[in-house]
N, C-alpha and C positions, 0 to 999 in steps of 0.2 A: 556789440559789434558796430563798427563805424561804416558808414556809406559815404564814400568820397567821390565827388564829381571832379575829375581833372579835365579842365576846359582849356582848349587851345583857342584863344581869342582871334588868332590870325587865320583859322581854318575857314574854308568856304568863301563864298562870294558875299554873304551877308553876315552881320554880327548876330550870332545866335545866343549870346550870353543871357539875355533876359528870358528867353524860352527855356534854357537849361536851369536858370535860377528858379523859375516857376515849377519845373518838374521836380527839382530837389525839395522845394517847399511843400509840394503836394505829398511827397513821400513822408516828410517829417510830420505833417499834420494828420494824415490818414493812418499811419502806422506807428507814430511816436518814435521814429528812428533817430539815431544820432547821425545827422547829415551835415556835410560840409562841402563847400565849393572851393576849389583852388584853381587859379589861373597860371598857365605856363608863361614864362617870360622869354624863352629862347629855345633853340633847337637843343634837345637833350634834357630839358628841364622836366618833362613829363616822366622820363625814366628815373631821374633823381628823386622826384616827389614820390613816385610809386615805390621805389626801393626803400626810401626812408620810412614810409608807412608800413611796408612789409617787415622791415627790420625791427619794428617795435614789438613784434610777437603777438600783437592783438589781432583778432579776426577782423579782416577788412575786406570790404567789397568796393571795387573801384569801377567807376563809369568813365571810360575813355571817350571824351567828347571832342571830336575833331575828325580828321581824315585818317588815312592809312598810316601816316607818320606817327600820329598820336597813339593810335592803337598799337603799333610796333613798339614804341617807346614804353608804354605802360606794360605790355606783355614782357618785354625784356627786363623791366624794373622789378617785376614780381617773380621772375623765373627762379625756381628753387625754394620758394616760400609756400609751404602748405597752408598757411593761415590766410593767404590772399587769393581772391578770385576777381575776375573782371568781366565786363560786358562792354559793348561799344554803343554809343549814340552817335550816328553818322551825321556830321555837319561839315564834312570836307567837300571838295569839288568832285572827286572821282569815287571815293568810298568803295574801292574794289574789294576790301575785306567783307564789308557788309553785303555787297552784291554777290560775292562768291558763296556766302553762307546764309543767303536769304531764307532758306527753309527754317532757320533757327530764329529769325527775326520777323517782324511784320512791317508793313508800310506805315504803320500808325506811329504817331508821336506821343501816344498816351503812356505816361510813366509807369502805370500799373503793368503794362505789357513788359517793359524792360525789366522791372523788378521781379515779376513772376517768372518770366522766361529765364532770366539769367540765374536766379538764385533759388527759386523754389523747385523748378524743374531741371536745374543743373545743366543748361545748355550753353552756359558761358564758356569762354576760353578759360580753362583751369589748368595751370601749369604746376605739375608736381615734381619733386626731386626724383631723379632716376636711381 
């Protein structure tokens, strides 16, 4: 199973790429996971990346790293693919999705929380075909 961090480098007021890279590396080292980071280049690119990964048919866990736009794009990209699940790592300015679903997330930036919450306890946004 692949764990892919889709990072919007334009999200938020500060560049959070190094923090996300460190989180990804922590998952790789501690759990021996197949982890990769991908940067978005333009509006719509997160959806394109997510769709391409979901279309592979491989089980994939996506970490939408950005604001509400990034979360929206990744969710739309995996819609209809039972092999794909996602969670969000809020690095935008408003992060309304994160704020609205705060009971499912923590105020912690510890990657173990995102990993455990999203995929072991299944509280991630999981879109299934209807």
